Every structure is written in structure tokens, then in C-alpha cells.
A tleap script that builds the chain and sets N, CA, C and O, in Angstrom:
source leaprc.protein.ff14SB
mol = sequence {
  NMET LEU VAL SER THR GLY ARG ASP LEU THR
  GLU GLN VAL ARG PRO PRO ARG SER VAL PHE
  VAL ASN PHE PRO MET GLY ASN PRO PHE GLY
  ARG PRO GLY ASP VAL ALA MET GLN ARG ALA
  VAL LEU LEU ASP ALA LEU ARG LEU ALA GLU
  ALA ASP VAL PRO ALA GLY VAL LEU VAL ASP
  LEU PRO TYR GLN TRP GLY GLU ASP PHE THR
  PRO SER VAL ASP ARG THR LEU GLY ALA MET
  SER CLYS
}
set mol.1.N position { 73.297 54.044 95.120 }
set mol.1.CA position { 73.793 53.156 95.872 }
set mol.1.C position { 73.598 51.694 95.169 }
set mol.1.O position { 72.479 51.307 94.834 }
set mol.2.N position { 74.751 50.932 94.979 }
set mol.2.CA position { 74.682 49.615 94.512 }
set mol.2.C position { 74.666 48.700 95.676 }
set mol.2.O position { 75.479 48.863 96.586 }
set mol.3.N position { 73.740 47.694 95.703 }
set mol.3.CA position { 73.821 46.501 96.554 }
set mol.3.C position { 74.256 45.375 95.796 }
set mol.3.O position { 73.486 44.730 95.086 }
set mol.4.N position { 75.527 45.109 95.932 }
set mol.4.CA position { 76.237 44.037 95.180 }
set mol.4.C position { 76.251 42.551 95.813 }
set mol.4.O position { 76.445 42.357 97.013 }
set mol.5.N position { 76.063 41.697 95.031 }
set mol.5.CA position { 76.481 40.238 95.382 }
set mol.5.C position { 77.625 39.700 94.587 }
set mol.5.O position { 78.017 38.538 94.697 }
set mol.6.N position { 78.146 40.580 93.786 }
set mol.6.CA position { 79.387 40.297 93.038 }
set mol.6.C position { 80.592 41.113 93.256 }
set mol.6.O position { 80.888 42.078 92.551 }
set mol.7.N position { 81.289 40.680 94.282 }
set mol.7.CA position { 82.506 41.503 94.808 }
set mol.7.C position { 83.415 41.869 93.615 }
set mol.7.O position { 83.744 43.038 93.415 }
set mol.8.N position { 83.845 40.776 92.768 }
set mol.8.CA position { 84.804 40.904 91.887 }
set mol.8.C position { 84.409 41.894 90.722 }
set mol.8.O position { 85.302 42.607 90.265 }
set mol.9.N position { 83.298 41.974 90.277 }
set mol.9.CA position { 82.770 42.801 89.278 }
set mol.9.C position { 82.654 44.179 89.853 }
set mol.9.O position { 83.086 45.140 89.216 }
set mol.10.N position { 82.108 44.318 90.993 }
set mol.10.CA position { 81.890 45.665 91.666 }
set mol.10.C position { 83.274 46.369 91.900 }
set mol.10.O position { 83.433 47.566 91.659 }
set mol.11.N position { 84.195 45.612 92.351 }
set mol.11.CA position { 85.564 46.164 92.370 }
set mol.11.C position { 86.244 46.623 91.089 }
set mol.11.O position { 87.111 47.496 91.059 }
set mol.12.N position { 85.811 46.007 90.105 }
set mol.12.CA position { 86.374 46.384 88.692 }
set mol.12.C position { 85.652 47.631 88.277 }
set mol.12.O position { 86.325 48.575 87.862 }
set mol.13.N position { 84.361 47.724 88.347 }
set mol.13.CA position { 83.639 48.806 87.981 }
set mol.13.C position { 83.763 50.126 88.786 }
set mol.13.O position { 83.748 51.254 88.294 }
set mol.14.N position { 83.886 49.816 90.086 }
set mol.14.CA position { 84.056 50.975 91.212 }
set mol.14.C position { 82.986 51.924 91.050 }
set mol.14.O position { 83.299 53.085 90.787 }
set mol.15.N position { 81.700 51.592 91.171 }
set mol.15.CA position { 80.584 52.599 91.253 }
set mol.15.C position { 80.731 53.509 92.476 }
set mol.15.O position { 81.236 53.131 93.533 }
set mol.16.N position { 80.228 54.791 92.240 }
set mol.16.CA position { 80.413 55.794 93.382 }
set mol.16.C position { 80.184 55.333 94.808 }
set mol.16.O position { 80.972 55.561 95.726 }
set mol.17.N position { 79.100 54.700 94.917 }
set mol.17.CA position { 78.797 54.146 96.290 }
set mol.17.C position { 78.226 52.686 96.166 }
set mol.17.O position { 77.255 52.482 95.437 }
set mol.18.N position { 78.805 51.700 96.853 }
set mol.18.CA position { 78.356 50.407 96.815 }
set mol.18.C position { 78.614 49.628 98.125 }
set mol.18.O position { 79.540 49.914 98.884 }
set mol.19.N position { 77.757 48.650 98.337 }
set mol.19.CA position { 77.859 47.772 99.639 }
set mol.19.C position { 77.806 46.257 98.981 }
set mol.19.O position { 77.169 45.941 97.976 }
set mol.20.N position { 78.535 45.500 99.700 }
set mol.20.CA position { 78.625 44.059 99.238 }
set mol.20.C position { 77.921 43.165 100.293 }
set mol.20.O position { 78.226 43.270 101.481 }
set mol.21.N position { 77.051 42.349 99.898 }
set mol.21.CA position { 76.553 41.277 100.848 }
set mol.21.C position { 76.786 39.915 100.065 }
set mol.21.O position { 76.497 39.738 98.881 }
set mol.22.N position { 77.377 38.950 100.951 }
set mol.22.CA position { 77.700 37.739 100.452 }
set mol.22.C position { 76.435 36.737 100.485 }
set mol.22.O position { 76.251 35.813 101.278 }
set mol.23.N position { 75.624 37.150 99.439 }
set mol.23.CA position { 74.412 36.471 99.166 }
set mol.23.C position { 74.422 35.742 97.796 }
set mol.23.O position { 75.312 36.047 97.002 }
set mol.24.N position { 73.603 34.903 97.491 }
set mol.24.CA position { 73.519 34.384 96.084 }
set mol.24.C position { 73.168 35.375 95.137 }
set mol.24.O position { 72.334 36.205 95.499 }
set mol.25.N position { 73.645 35.454 93.980 }
set mol.25.CA position { 73.332 36.317 92.943 }
set mol.25.C position { 71.902 36.418 92.682 }
set mol.25.O position { 71.308 35.345 92.577 }
set mol.26.N position { 71.163 37.601 92.544 }
set mol.26.CA position { 69.964 37.694 92.418 }
set mol.26.C position { 69.135 37.935 93.747 }
set mol.26.O position { 67.934 38.199 93.711 }
set mol.27.N position { 69.764 37.839 94.769 }
set mol.27.CA position { 69.146 38.064 96.158 }
set mol.27.C position { 69.940 39.058 97.009 }
set mol.27.O position { 70.362 38.726 98.117 }
set mol.28.N position { 70.137 40.233 96.513 }
set mol.28.CA position { 70.991 41.288 97.180 }
set mol.28.C position { 70.327 41.626 98.534 }
set mol.28.O position { 71.050 41.957 99.473 }
set mol.29.N position { 69.067 41.563 98.673 }
set mol.29.CA position { 68.509 42.017 99.991 }
set mol.29.C position { 68.220 40.757 100.772 }
set mol.29.O position { 67.641 40.990 101.833 }
set mol.30.N position { 68.447 39.601 100.552 }
set mol.30.CA position { 68.210 38.380 101.368 }
set mol.30.C position { 67.263 37.443 100.848 }
set mol.30.O position { 66.899 37.570 99.679 }
set mol.31.N position { 66.824 36.538 101.547 }
set mol.31.CA position { 65.934 35.541 101.162 }
set mol.31.C position { 64.535 36.115 100.656 }
set mol.31.O position { 64.135 37.178 101.131 }
set mol.32.N position { 63.834 35.480 99.766 }
set mol.32.CA position { 62.450 35.943 99.507 }
set mol.32.C position { 61.643 35.702 100.674 }
set mol.32.O position { 61.741 34.607 101.227 }
set mol.33.N position { 60.745 36.706 101.191 }
set mol.33.CA position { 59.974 36.662 102.170 }
set mol.33.C position { 60.544 37.068 103.546 }
set mol.33.O position { 59.831 37.164 104.545 }
set mol.34.N position { 61.835 37.294 103.536 }
set mol.34.CA position { 62.568 37.576 104.807 }
set mol.34.C position { 62.470 39.189 104.858 }
set mol.34.O position { 63.411 39.903 104.513 }
set mol.35.N position { 61.373 39.634 105.272 }
set mol.35.CA position { 61.212 41.213 105.349 }
set mol.35.C position { 62.162 41.841 106.302 }
set mol.35.O position { 62.682 42.911 105.986 }
set mol.36.N position { 62.437 41.281 107.436 }
set mol.36.CA position { 63.416 41.868 108.329 }
set mol.36.C position { 64.820 41.965 107.832 }
set mol.36.O position { 65.553 42.922 108.082 }
set mol.37.N position { 65.151 40.956 107.134 }
set mol.37.CA position { 66.509 41.079 106.543 }
set mol.37.C position { 66.599 42.095 105.445 }
set mol.37.O position { 67.538 42.886 105.353 }
set mol.38.N position { 65.459 42.036 104.514 }
set mol.38.CA position { 65.527 42.938 103.423 }
set mol.38.C position { 65.510 44.339 103.904 }
set mol.38.O position { 66.209 45.168 103.321 }
set mol.39.N position { 64.720 44.703 104.991 }
set mol.39.CA position { 64.665 45.945 105.500 }
set mol.39.C position { 66.067 46.375 106.044 }
set mol.39.O position { 66.540 47.479 105.774 }
set mol.40.N position { 66.659 45.528 106.760 }
set mol.40.CA position { 68.030 45.787 107.452 }
set mol.40.C position { 69.037 46.032 106.345 }
set mol.40.O position { 69.787 46.996 106.501 }
set mol.41.N position { 69.154 45.329 105.298 }
set mol.41.CA position { 70.011 45.592 104.221 }
set mol.41.C position { 69.741 46.982 103.614 }
set mol.41.O position { 70.649 47.803 103.488 }
set mol.42.N position { 68.526 47.214 103.258 }
set mol.42.CA position { 68.207 48.370 102.662 }
set mol.42.C position { 68.551 49.627 103.484 }
set mol.42.O position { 69.056 50.631 102.981 }
set mol.43.N position { 68.239 49.493 104.791 }
set mol.43.CA position { 68.426 50.756 105.699 }
set mol.43.C position { 69.940 50.965 105.820 }
set mol.43.O position { 70.353 52.124 105.768 }
set mol.44.N position { 70.860 49.893 105.985 }
set mol.44.CA position { 72.188 49.960 105.986 }
set mol.44.C position { 72.717 50.611 104.691 }
set mol.44.O position { 73.573 51.494 104.758 }
set mol.45.N position { 72.254 50.218 103.601 }
set mol.45.CA position { 72.737 50.781 102.313 }
set mol.45.C position { 72.429 52.207 102.257 }
set mol.45.O position { 73.277 52.996 101.840 }
set mol.46.N position { 71.142 52.640 102.693 }
set mol.46.CA position { 70.690 54.074 102.623 }
set mol.46.C position { 71.539 54.897 103.679 }
set mol.46.O position { 71.849 56.070 103.468 }
set mol.47.N position { 71.881 54.241 104.778 }
set mol.47.CA position { 72.725 55.114 105.843 }
set mol.47.C position { 74.098 55.308 105.208 }
set mol.47.O position { 74.662 56.393 105.353 }
set mol.48.N position { 74.682 54.311 104.502 }
set mol.48.CA position { 75.924 54.474 103.871 }
set mol.48.C position { 76.058 55.407 102.760 }
set mol.48.O position { 77.101 55.996 102.479 }
set mol.49.N position { 74.772 55.527 102.043 }
set mol.49.CA position { 74.673 56.625 100.996 }
set mol.49.C position { 74.735 57.900 101.474 }
set mol.49.O position { 75.138 58.807 100.747 }
set mol.50.N position { 74.336 58.124 102.772 }
set mol.50.CA position { 74.364 59.497 103.469 }
set mol.50.C position { 75.698 59.630 104.086 }
set mol.50.O position { 76.081 60.767 104.359 }
set mol.51.N position { 76.450 58.627 104.339 }
set mol.51.CA position { 77.723 58.736 105.146 }
set mol.51.C position { 78.817 59.391 104.278 }
set mol.51.O position { 78.684 59.555 103.065 }
set mol.52.N position { 79.912 59.756 104.987 }
set mol.52.CA position { 80.993 60.359 104.297 }
set mol.52.C position { 82.077 59.189 103.906 }
set mol.52.O position { 83.155 59.081 104.491 }
set mol.53.N position { 81.662 58.345 102.863 }
set mol.53.CA position { 82.528 57.285 102.508 }
set mol.53.C position { 83.135 57.730 101.157 }
set mol.53.O position { 82.371 58.295 100.374 }
set mol.54.N position { 84.401 57.543 100.802 }
set mol.54.CA position { 84.985 57.967 99.588 }
set mol.54.C position { 84.341 57.231 98.444 }
set mol.54.O position { 83.956 56.067 98.556 }
set mol.55.N position { 84.231 57.951 97.324 }
set mol.55.CA position { 83.709 57.350 96.063 }
set mol.55.C position { 84.542 56.164 95.719 }
set mol.55.O position { 85.754 56.186 95.935 }
set mol.56.N position { 83.912 55.064 95.160 }
set mol.56.CA position { 84.627 54.045 94.692 }
set mol.56.C position { 84.890 52.898 95.792 }
set mol.56.O position { 85.263 51.786 95.416 }
set mol.57.N position { 84.700 53.169 97.100 }
set mol.57.CA position { 84.749 52.250 98.183 }
set mol.57.C position { 83.819 51.459 98.226 }
set mol.57.O position { 82.661 51.869 98.160 }
set mol.58.N position { 84.166 49.924 98.367 }
set mol.58.CA position { 83.099 48.945 98.433 }
set mol.58.C position { 83.015 48.495 99.996 }
set mol.58.O position { 83.942 47.949 100.593 }
set mol.59.N position { 81.816 48.799 100.529 }
set mol.59.CA position { 81.596 48.512 102.008 }
set mol.59.C position { 81.057 47.129 102.175 }
set mol.59.O position { 80.048 46.817 101.542 }
set mol.60.N position { 81.680 46.210 103.027 }
set mol.60.CA position { 81.018 44.973 103.266 }
set mol.60.C position { 79.966 45.092 104.394 }
set mol.60.O position { 80.241 45.661 105.450 }
set mol.61.N position { 78.744 44.537 104.146 }
set mol.61.CA position { 77.785 44.410 105.110 }
set mol.61.C position { 77.943 43.136 105.822 }
set mol.61.O position { 78.342 42.137 105.222 }
set mol.62.N position { 77.619 43.119 107.206 }
set mol.62.CA position { 77.910 41.897 107.968 }
set mol.62.C position { 76.940 40.721 107.796 }
set mol.62.O position { 77.114 39.725 108.498 }
set mol.63.N position { 76.049 40.757 107.017 }
set mol.63.CA position { 74.904 39.785 106.923 }
set mol.63.C position { 75.479 38.415 106.269 }
set mol.63.O position { 76.284 38.374 105.339 }
set mol.64.N position { 74.902 37.289 106.948 }
set mol.64.CA position { 75.285 35.948 106.418 }
set mol.64.C position { 74.023 35.292 106.009 }
set mol.64.O position { 72.942 35.368 106.592 }
set mol.65.N position { 74.320 34.600 104.868 }
set mol.65.CA position { 73.208 33.831 104.110 }
set mol.65.C position { 72.700 32.631 105.166 }
set mol.65.O position { 71.516 32.336 105.332 }
set mol.66.N position { 73.617 32.119 105.713 }
set mol.66.CA position { 73.273 31.050 106.759 }
set mol.66.C position { 73.418 29.602 106.308 }
set mol.66.O position { 73.176 28.688 107.095 }
set mol.67.N position { 73.811 29.375 105.042 }
set mol.67.CA position { 74.132 28.143 104.545 }
set mol.67.C position { 74.983 28.243 103.280 }
set mol.67.O position { 74.963 29.303 102.655 }
set mol.68.N position { 75.731 27.219 102.855 }
set mol.68.CA position { 76.592 27.310 101.799 }
set mol.68.C position { 75.712 27.371 100.474 }
set mol.68.O position { 74.924 26.476 100.169 }
set mol.69.N position { 75.912 28.436 99.772 }
set mol.69.CA position { 75.123 28.569 98.299 }
set mol.69.C position { 76.132 28.383 97.177 }
set mol.69.O position { 75.897 28.753 96.027 }
set mol.70.N position { 77.312 27.771 97.568 }
set mol.70.CA position { 78.275 27.526 96.373 }
set mol.70.C position { 77.628 26.566 95.260 }
set mol.70.O position { 77.744 26.832 94.064 }
set mol.71.N position { 76.991 25.517 95.689 }
set mol.71.CA position { 76.472 24.566 94.651 }
set mol.71.C position { 75.535 25.325 93.707 }
set mol.71.O position { 75.641 25.122 92.497 }
set mol.72.N position { 74.651 26.162 94.166 }
set mol.72.CA position { 73.738 26.928 93.201 }
set mol.72.C position { 74.432 27.861 92.345 }
set mol.72.O position { 74.059 28.075 91.192 }
set mol.73.N position { 75.535 28.482 92.930 }
set mol.73.CA position { 76.411 29.451 92.108 }
set mol.73.C position { 77.292 28.555 90.945 }
set mol.73.O position { 77.639 29.048 89.871 }
set mol.74.N position { 77.557 27.307 91.310 }
set mol.74.CA position { 78.279 26.492 90.359 }
set mol.74.C position { 77.299 26.167 89.309 }
set mol.74.O position { 77.652 26.195 88.130 }
set mol.75.N position { 76.059 25.851 89.656 }
set mol.75.CA position { 74.984 25.467 88.719 }
set mol.75.C position { 74.656 26.554 87.712 }
set mol.75.O position { 74.446 26.331 86.520 }
set mol.76.N position { 74.628 27.859 88.341 }
set mol.76.CA position { 74.329 29.057 87.487 }
set mol.76.C position { 75.485 29.272 86.551 }
set mol.76.O position { 75.264 29.446 85.352 }
set mol.77.N position { 76.750 29.268 87.052 }
set mol.77.CA position { 77.836 29.472 86.176 }
set mol.77.C position { 77.976 28.480 85.137 }
set mol.77.O position { 78.347 28.818 84.013 }
set mol.78.N position { 77.669 27.104 85.468 }
set mol.78.CA position { 77.695 26.115 84.469 }
set mol.78.C position { 76.775 26.224 83.426 }
set mol.78.O position { 77.130 25.876 82.299 }
set mol.79.N position { 75.503 26.708 83.646 }
set mol.79.CA position { 74.508 26.978 82.721 }
set mol.79.C position { 74.781 28.107 81.951 }
set mol.79.O position { 74.270 28.151 80.832 }
set mol.80.N position { 75.500 29.051 82.334 }
set mol.80.CA position { 75.800 30.212 81.573 }
set mol.80.C position { 77.018 29.962 80.590 }
set mol.80.O position { 77.206 30.704 79.627 }
set mol.81.N position { 77.775 28.964 80.856 }
set mol.81.CA position { 78.894 28.643 79.844 }
set mol.81.C position { 78.472 27.796 78.899 }
set mol.81.O position { 79.316 27.492 78.056 }
set mol.82.N position { 77.234 27.254 78.784 }
set mol.82.CA position { 76.793 26.443 77.705 }
set mol.82.C position { 76.391 27.316 76.503 }
set mol.82.O position { 75.981 26.791 75.468 }
savepdb mol mol.pdb
quit
């Protein structure tokens, strides 16, 4: 089970089982220290691993980061292009 924060890459690779969370890269289970969120994401991913979901389907989980993280993504992408 892949817990992905990169929808476009995951759609290209199409792992057998994957879920997408719209969180900043490097934080697939949520904010550091947010044990409740981390546990919820993990349990949902494990439930889907057991479910009858066709291979290659990317399932969106309903969790929200709670604030715009676009600026940090832009900084990361900018640093990677140097």
C-alpha cells in the first residue's frame, strides 16, 4: 500500500494499491506530532489494502491539511531545479 502525496507521479506509476492524501510532500500521514491524524490515515490505508479495489486504482482519502501549503511546495521545487 502506497500512501502518496504526489498524485501525478502515482497515476503514472500505477502501483497495485495506493491512496492519495493532499498533504505536503514528506508528510503522507499528516503533521508531525498529530498522532490522531497519523493513525486515521494509516487505518484507512490498511482498510483499503484489504478491500476489493482493482489494482492500479488511486483512492483519495478525505483528509485536509488545513492551510495552504503551496508556498512550501514552490520553495521545494525551486530548490530542486537549482
